[in-house]
LUMVOLO-273466 format. One record per residue (C-alpha): chain; x, y negated, z. Coordinates in pm, whole numbers, always signed. Each point is the difference from the previous one (the first is absolute). Example, Ala and Ser with C-alpha at 12.3 -4.5 7.8 and 13.67 -1.06 7.14 Angstrom:
2
{A,{+1230,+450,+780}};
{A,{+137,-344,-66}};
! end
This chain:
292
{A,{-1987,+1093,+3182}};
{A,{+191,-232,+228}};
{A,{+101,-254,-266}};
{A,{-354,-141,+14}};
{A,{+94,-146,+339}};
{A,{+292,-197,-147}};
{A,{-92,-321,-179}};
{A,{+245,-286,-43}};
{A,{-284,-250,-48}};
{A,{-130,+54,+352}};
{A,{+143,-177,+303}};
{A,{-18,+291,+241}};
{A,{+149,+345,-35}};
{A,{-252,+277,+51}};
{A,{+13,+166,+339}};
{A,{-77,+325,-183}};
{A,{+318,-12,-206}};
{A,{+319,+175,+109}};
{A,{+163,-333,+77}};
{A,{-308,-133,+178}};
{A,{-40,+306,+219}};
{A,{+365,+0,+104}};
{A,{+3,-375,+65}};
{A,{-304,+19,+232}};
{A,{-57,+345,+149}};
{A,{+370,+77,-24}};
{A,{+126,-334,+135}};
{A,{+238,+109,+278}};
{A,{+101,-356,+95}};
{A,{-357,-109,+75}};
{A,{-255,+266,+94}};
{A,{-292,-225,+96}};
{A,{-194,+92,-313}};
{A,{+78,+371,+26}};
{A,{-107,+24,+367}};
{A,{-333,-171,-64}};
{A,{-61,+197,-320}};
{A,{+65,+334,+170}};
{A,{-227,-92,+288}};
{A,{-277,-81,-249}};
{A,{+57,+315,-206}};
{A,{-22,+235,+300}};
{A,{-294,-202,+140}};
{A,{+160,-54,+341}};
{A,{-105,-272,+245}};
{A,{+346,+18,+158}};
{A,{+267,-222,-161}};
{A,{+319,+164,-122}};
{A,{+279,-193,+170}};
{A,{+304,+157,-164}};
{A,{+84,+206,-308}};
{A,{+321,+177,-87}};
{A,{+71,+122,-351}};
{A,{+113,+360,-31}};
{A,{+137,+220,-275}};
{A,{-266,+46,-266}};
{A,{+134,+282,-214}};
{A,{-47,+374,+25}};
{A,{+309,+214,-43}};
{A,{+31,+329,-192}};
{A,{-200,-125,-298}};
{A,{+130,-75,-347}};
{A,{+137,-352,-39}};
{A,{-219,-80,-299}};
{A,{-322,+91,+183}};
{A,{-177,-311,+130}};
{A,{-210,+220,+225}};
{A,{+308,+27,+219}};
{A,{-20,-359,+118}};
{A,{-284,-212,+131}};
{A,{-21,-378,-18}};
{A,{+35,-83,+369}};
{A,{+52,+174,+332}};
{A,{+16,-163,+341}};
{A,{-79,+46,+368}};
{A,{-157,-233,+257}};
{A,{+97,-75,+359}};
{A,{-195,+307,+121}};
{A,{+178,+239,-236}};
{A,{-295,+36,-237}};
{A,{+107,+78,-357}};
{A,{-136,-175,-310}};
{A,{+43,+124,-356}};
{A,{-126,-237,-270}};
{A,{-26,+92,-367}};
{A,{-123,-223,-282}};
{A,{-157,+167,-304}};
{A,{-95,-215,-300}};
{A,{-102,+264,-252}};
{A,{-273,+261,+19}};
{A,{+125,+296,+201}};
{A,{-267,+256,+90}};
{A,{+241,+205,+214}};
{A,{+110,-293,+216}};
{A,{-157,+145,+316}};
{A,{+217,+310,-40}};
{A,{+303,-226,-26}};
{A,{-104,-180,+320}};
{A,{-29,+332,+183}};
{A,{+346,+98,-121}};
{A,{+151,-323,+133}};
{A,{-180,+18,+335}};
{A,{+74,+367,+60}};
{A,{+365,-48,-91}};
{A,{+24,-278,+261}};
{A,{-191,+218,+250}};
{A,{+239,+293,-49}};
{A,{+299,-232,+35}};
{A,{-130,-128,+335}};
{A,{-70,+353,+123}};
{A,{+352,+111,-93}};
{A,{+152,-298,+181}};
{A,{-198,+100,+309}};
{A,{+150,+351,-13}};
{A,{-322,+135,-146}};
{A,{-225,-118,+280}};
{A,{-332,-173,-57}};
{A,{-34,-209,+315}};
{A,{-35,-378,-23}};
{A,{+33,-21,-375}};
{A,{-49,-354,-134}};
{A,{-282,-95,-233}};
{A,{+71,+20,-372}};
{A,{-196,-235,-225}};
{A,{+24,+83,-370}};
{A,{-136,-297,-196}};
{A,{-78,+8,-371}};
{A,{-70,-330,-177}};
{A,{-154,+78,-337}};
{A,{-82,-232,-289}};
{A,{-225,+270,-150}};
{A,{-262,+208,+179}};
{A,{+71,+364,+83}};
{A,{-305,+73,+217}};
{A,{-299,-30,-237}};
{A,{-247,+146,+251}};
{A,{+82,-259,+268}};
{A,{-129,-356,-34}};
{A,{+212,-167,+269}};
{A,{+326,-158,-117}};
{A,{+172,+65,+334}};
{A,{+0,+346,+155}};
{A,{+167,+142,+311}};
{A,{+12,+380,+24}};
{A,{+93,+213,+302}};
{A,{-69,+362,+96}};
{A,{-367,+50,+96}};
{A,{-239,+295,+20}};
{A,{-319,+47,-201}};
{A,{-191,-214,+253}};
{A,{+238,-289,-42}};
{A,{+154,+51,+342}};
{A,{+366,-94,+33}};
{A,{+245,+289,+24}};
{A,{+328,-182,-58}};
{A,{+118,-337,-130}};
{A,{+377,+38,+22}};
{A,{+6,+8,-381}};
{A,{-211,-284,-143}};
{A,{-52,-48,-373}};
{A,{-108,-340,-128}};
{A,{-103,-80,-356}};
{A,{-60,-348,-136}};
{A,{-158,-3,-348}};
{A,{+32,-354,-127}};
{A,{-231,+27,-300}};
{A,{-295,+78,+230}};
{A,{+42,-334,+178}};
{A,{-229,-275,-130}};
{A,{-70,-208,+312}};
{A,{-42,-370,-73}};
{A,{+220,-260,+174}};
{A,{-294,-136,+199}};
{A,{-60,+345,+152}};
{A,{+361,+77,+91}};
{A,{+58,+6,+375}};
{A,{+227,+290,+96}};
{A,{+377,+8,-38}};
{A,{-37,+310,-218}};
{A,{-222,-182,-248}};
{A,{+237,-299,+1}};
{A,{+286,+236,-77}};
{A,{-184,+174,-284}};
{A,{-117,-326,-155}};
{A,{+356,-132,+6}};
{A,{+138,+317,-156}};
{A,{-252,-13,-282}};
{A,{-7,-372,-72}};
{A,{+316,-184,+107}};
{A,{+174,+39,-336}};
{A,{-307,-139,-177}};
{A,{-10,-326,+198}};
{A,{+136,-305,-183}};
{A,{-157,-295,+180}};
{A,{-26,-84,+374}};
{A,{-374,-36,-51}};
{A,{-6,+376,-48}};
{A,{+173,+72,+330}};
{A,{-228,+136,+274}};
{A,{+37,-158,+343}};
{A,{+132,+318,+157}};
{A,{+314,-21,-214}};
{A,{+115,-256,+254}};
{A,{+14,+265,+274}};
{A,{+358,+57,+107}};
{A,{+31,+368,-94}};
{A,{-136,-53,-351}};
{A,{+193,-322,-46}};
{A,{+324,+189,+69}};
{A,{-80,+248,-277}};
{A,{-124,-263,-247}};
{A,{+315,-207,+41}};
{A,{+207,+305,-90}};
{A,{-200,+37,-323}};
{A,{+3,-366,-106}};
{A,{+225,-19,-307}};
{A,{+70,-367,+71}};
{A,{+153,+93,+336}};
{A,{+227,+280,-125}};
{A,{+373,-40,+47}};
{A,{+235,+63,-292}};
{A,{+81,+343,+138}};
{A,{-370,+84,+45}};
{A,{-70,-111,-358}};
{A,{+270,+236,-120}};
{A,{-146,+289,+199}};
{A,{-346,-83,-133}};
{A,{+126,-11,-360}};
{A,{+180,+331,+45}};
{A,{-315,+155,+147}};
{A,{-207,-116,-299}};
{A,{+260,+144,-237}};
{A,{+12,+332,+184}};
{A,{-378,+31,+5}};
{A,{-29,-91,-368}};
{A,{+248,+276,-82}};
{A,{-186,+244,+223}};
{A,{-329,-82,-173}};
{A,{+162,+38,-342}};
{A,{+144,+339,+93}};
{A,{-329,+115,+149}};
{A,{-191,-104,-313}};
{A,{+257,+183,-211}};
{A,{-50,+316,+207}};
{A,{-376,-28,-41}};
{A,{+33,-52,-375}};
{A,{+239,+294,-35}};
{A,{-240,+220,+194}};
{A,{-285,-103,-230}};
{A,{+213,+73,-306}};
{A,{+99,+342,+133}};
{A,{-362,+86,+72}};
{A,{-113,-120,-343}};
{A,{+281,+196,-166}};
{A,{-108,+319,+176}};
{A,{-365,-45,-101}};
{A,{+79,-87,-362}};
{A,{+243,+292,-23}};
{A,{-267,+237,+126}};
{A,{-256,-127,-252}};
{A,{+249,+20,-290}};
{A,{+87,+358,+86}};
{A,{-367,+91,+5}};
{A,{-37,-150,-349}};
{A,{-373,-64,+35}};
{A,{+1,-379,-46}};
{A,{+139,-253,-246}};
{A,{+281,-242,+83}};
{A,{-249,-286,+19}};
{A,{-238,+196,+227}};
{A,{+284,+90,+235}};
{A,{+111,-365,+16}};
{A,{-352,-116,+84}};
{A,{-66,+273,+256}};
{A,{+332,-62,+179}};
{A,{-16,-380,-29}};
{A,{+336,-19,-176}};
{A,{+115,-123,-340}};
{A,{+19,+215,-309}};
{A,{+375,-66,-6}};
{A,{+25,+147,+352}};
{A,{-176,+318,-115}};
{A,{+224,+21,-308}};
{A,{+308,-44,+221}};
{A,{-109,+291,+219}};
{A,{-70,+203,-313}};
{A,{+349,-73,-135}};
{A,{+160,+104,+330}};
{A,{-191,+325,-11}};
{A,{+116,+57,-359}};
{A,{+363,-65,+96}};
{A,{-25,+262,+269}};
! end
């Protein structure tokens, strides 16, 4: 869960945290980091000269559904659209979520063009994942477009990009590309405590901009308050999520124990051992059945 990226003992805030992502990728007052990061993520030799943030929520969905909003949406000077979503936990269906986001944006653009398909801008849907979701693919960075069975390009107007951070294990000495510099920073900045641990490329302007935003020593009083509130909100979210998981486990265990008690073919102790619960739990279920 996200609280592992918040540690008061460390000097730098993790770029993977909610606060870190918003302070770097979502920094509207200084987009130098975002422009360079997007260029690296889409593997483009052409610099992005301008980015404009756009509305990042999807209407007509329930307010409590996080799937209705993605982490960042912006356009460049050529009208290309970028959707960026950070996913820290394991989420096997993340590709389906990416398709939903991209196709929603596609349909929106088509509607704005009075349902014509000429000169549609590129849509880049970028997923940054702390955990792997593509077990059959070794590469940590993948760019997917529409191709035929021979690998020949059919269309690239919709481009899906996945970045699986846990597959990245390149050593500092071997890091050369901006993409690898970005990934290394995302994975390791919050672990650095001494300047002797800082790689030379952290002095590059685009990374320096992001690192300065994440340096706790450089935070203003207002930024410290926002950071503290973010930690509190995430701690509560983690607590609630753990409670949901525990309740689900209890409900499942209750159903299994109830079924075994009704069958009457095992002792209380055997049921407790088979279901990995306490004897008191089994007795509680038994009492509830008796009351009914």
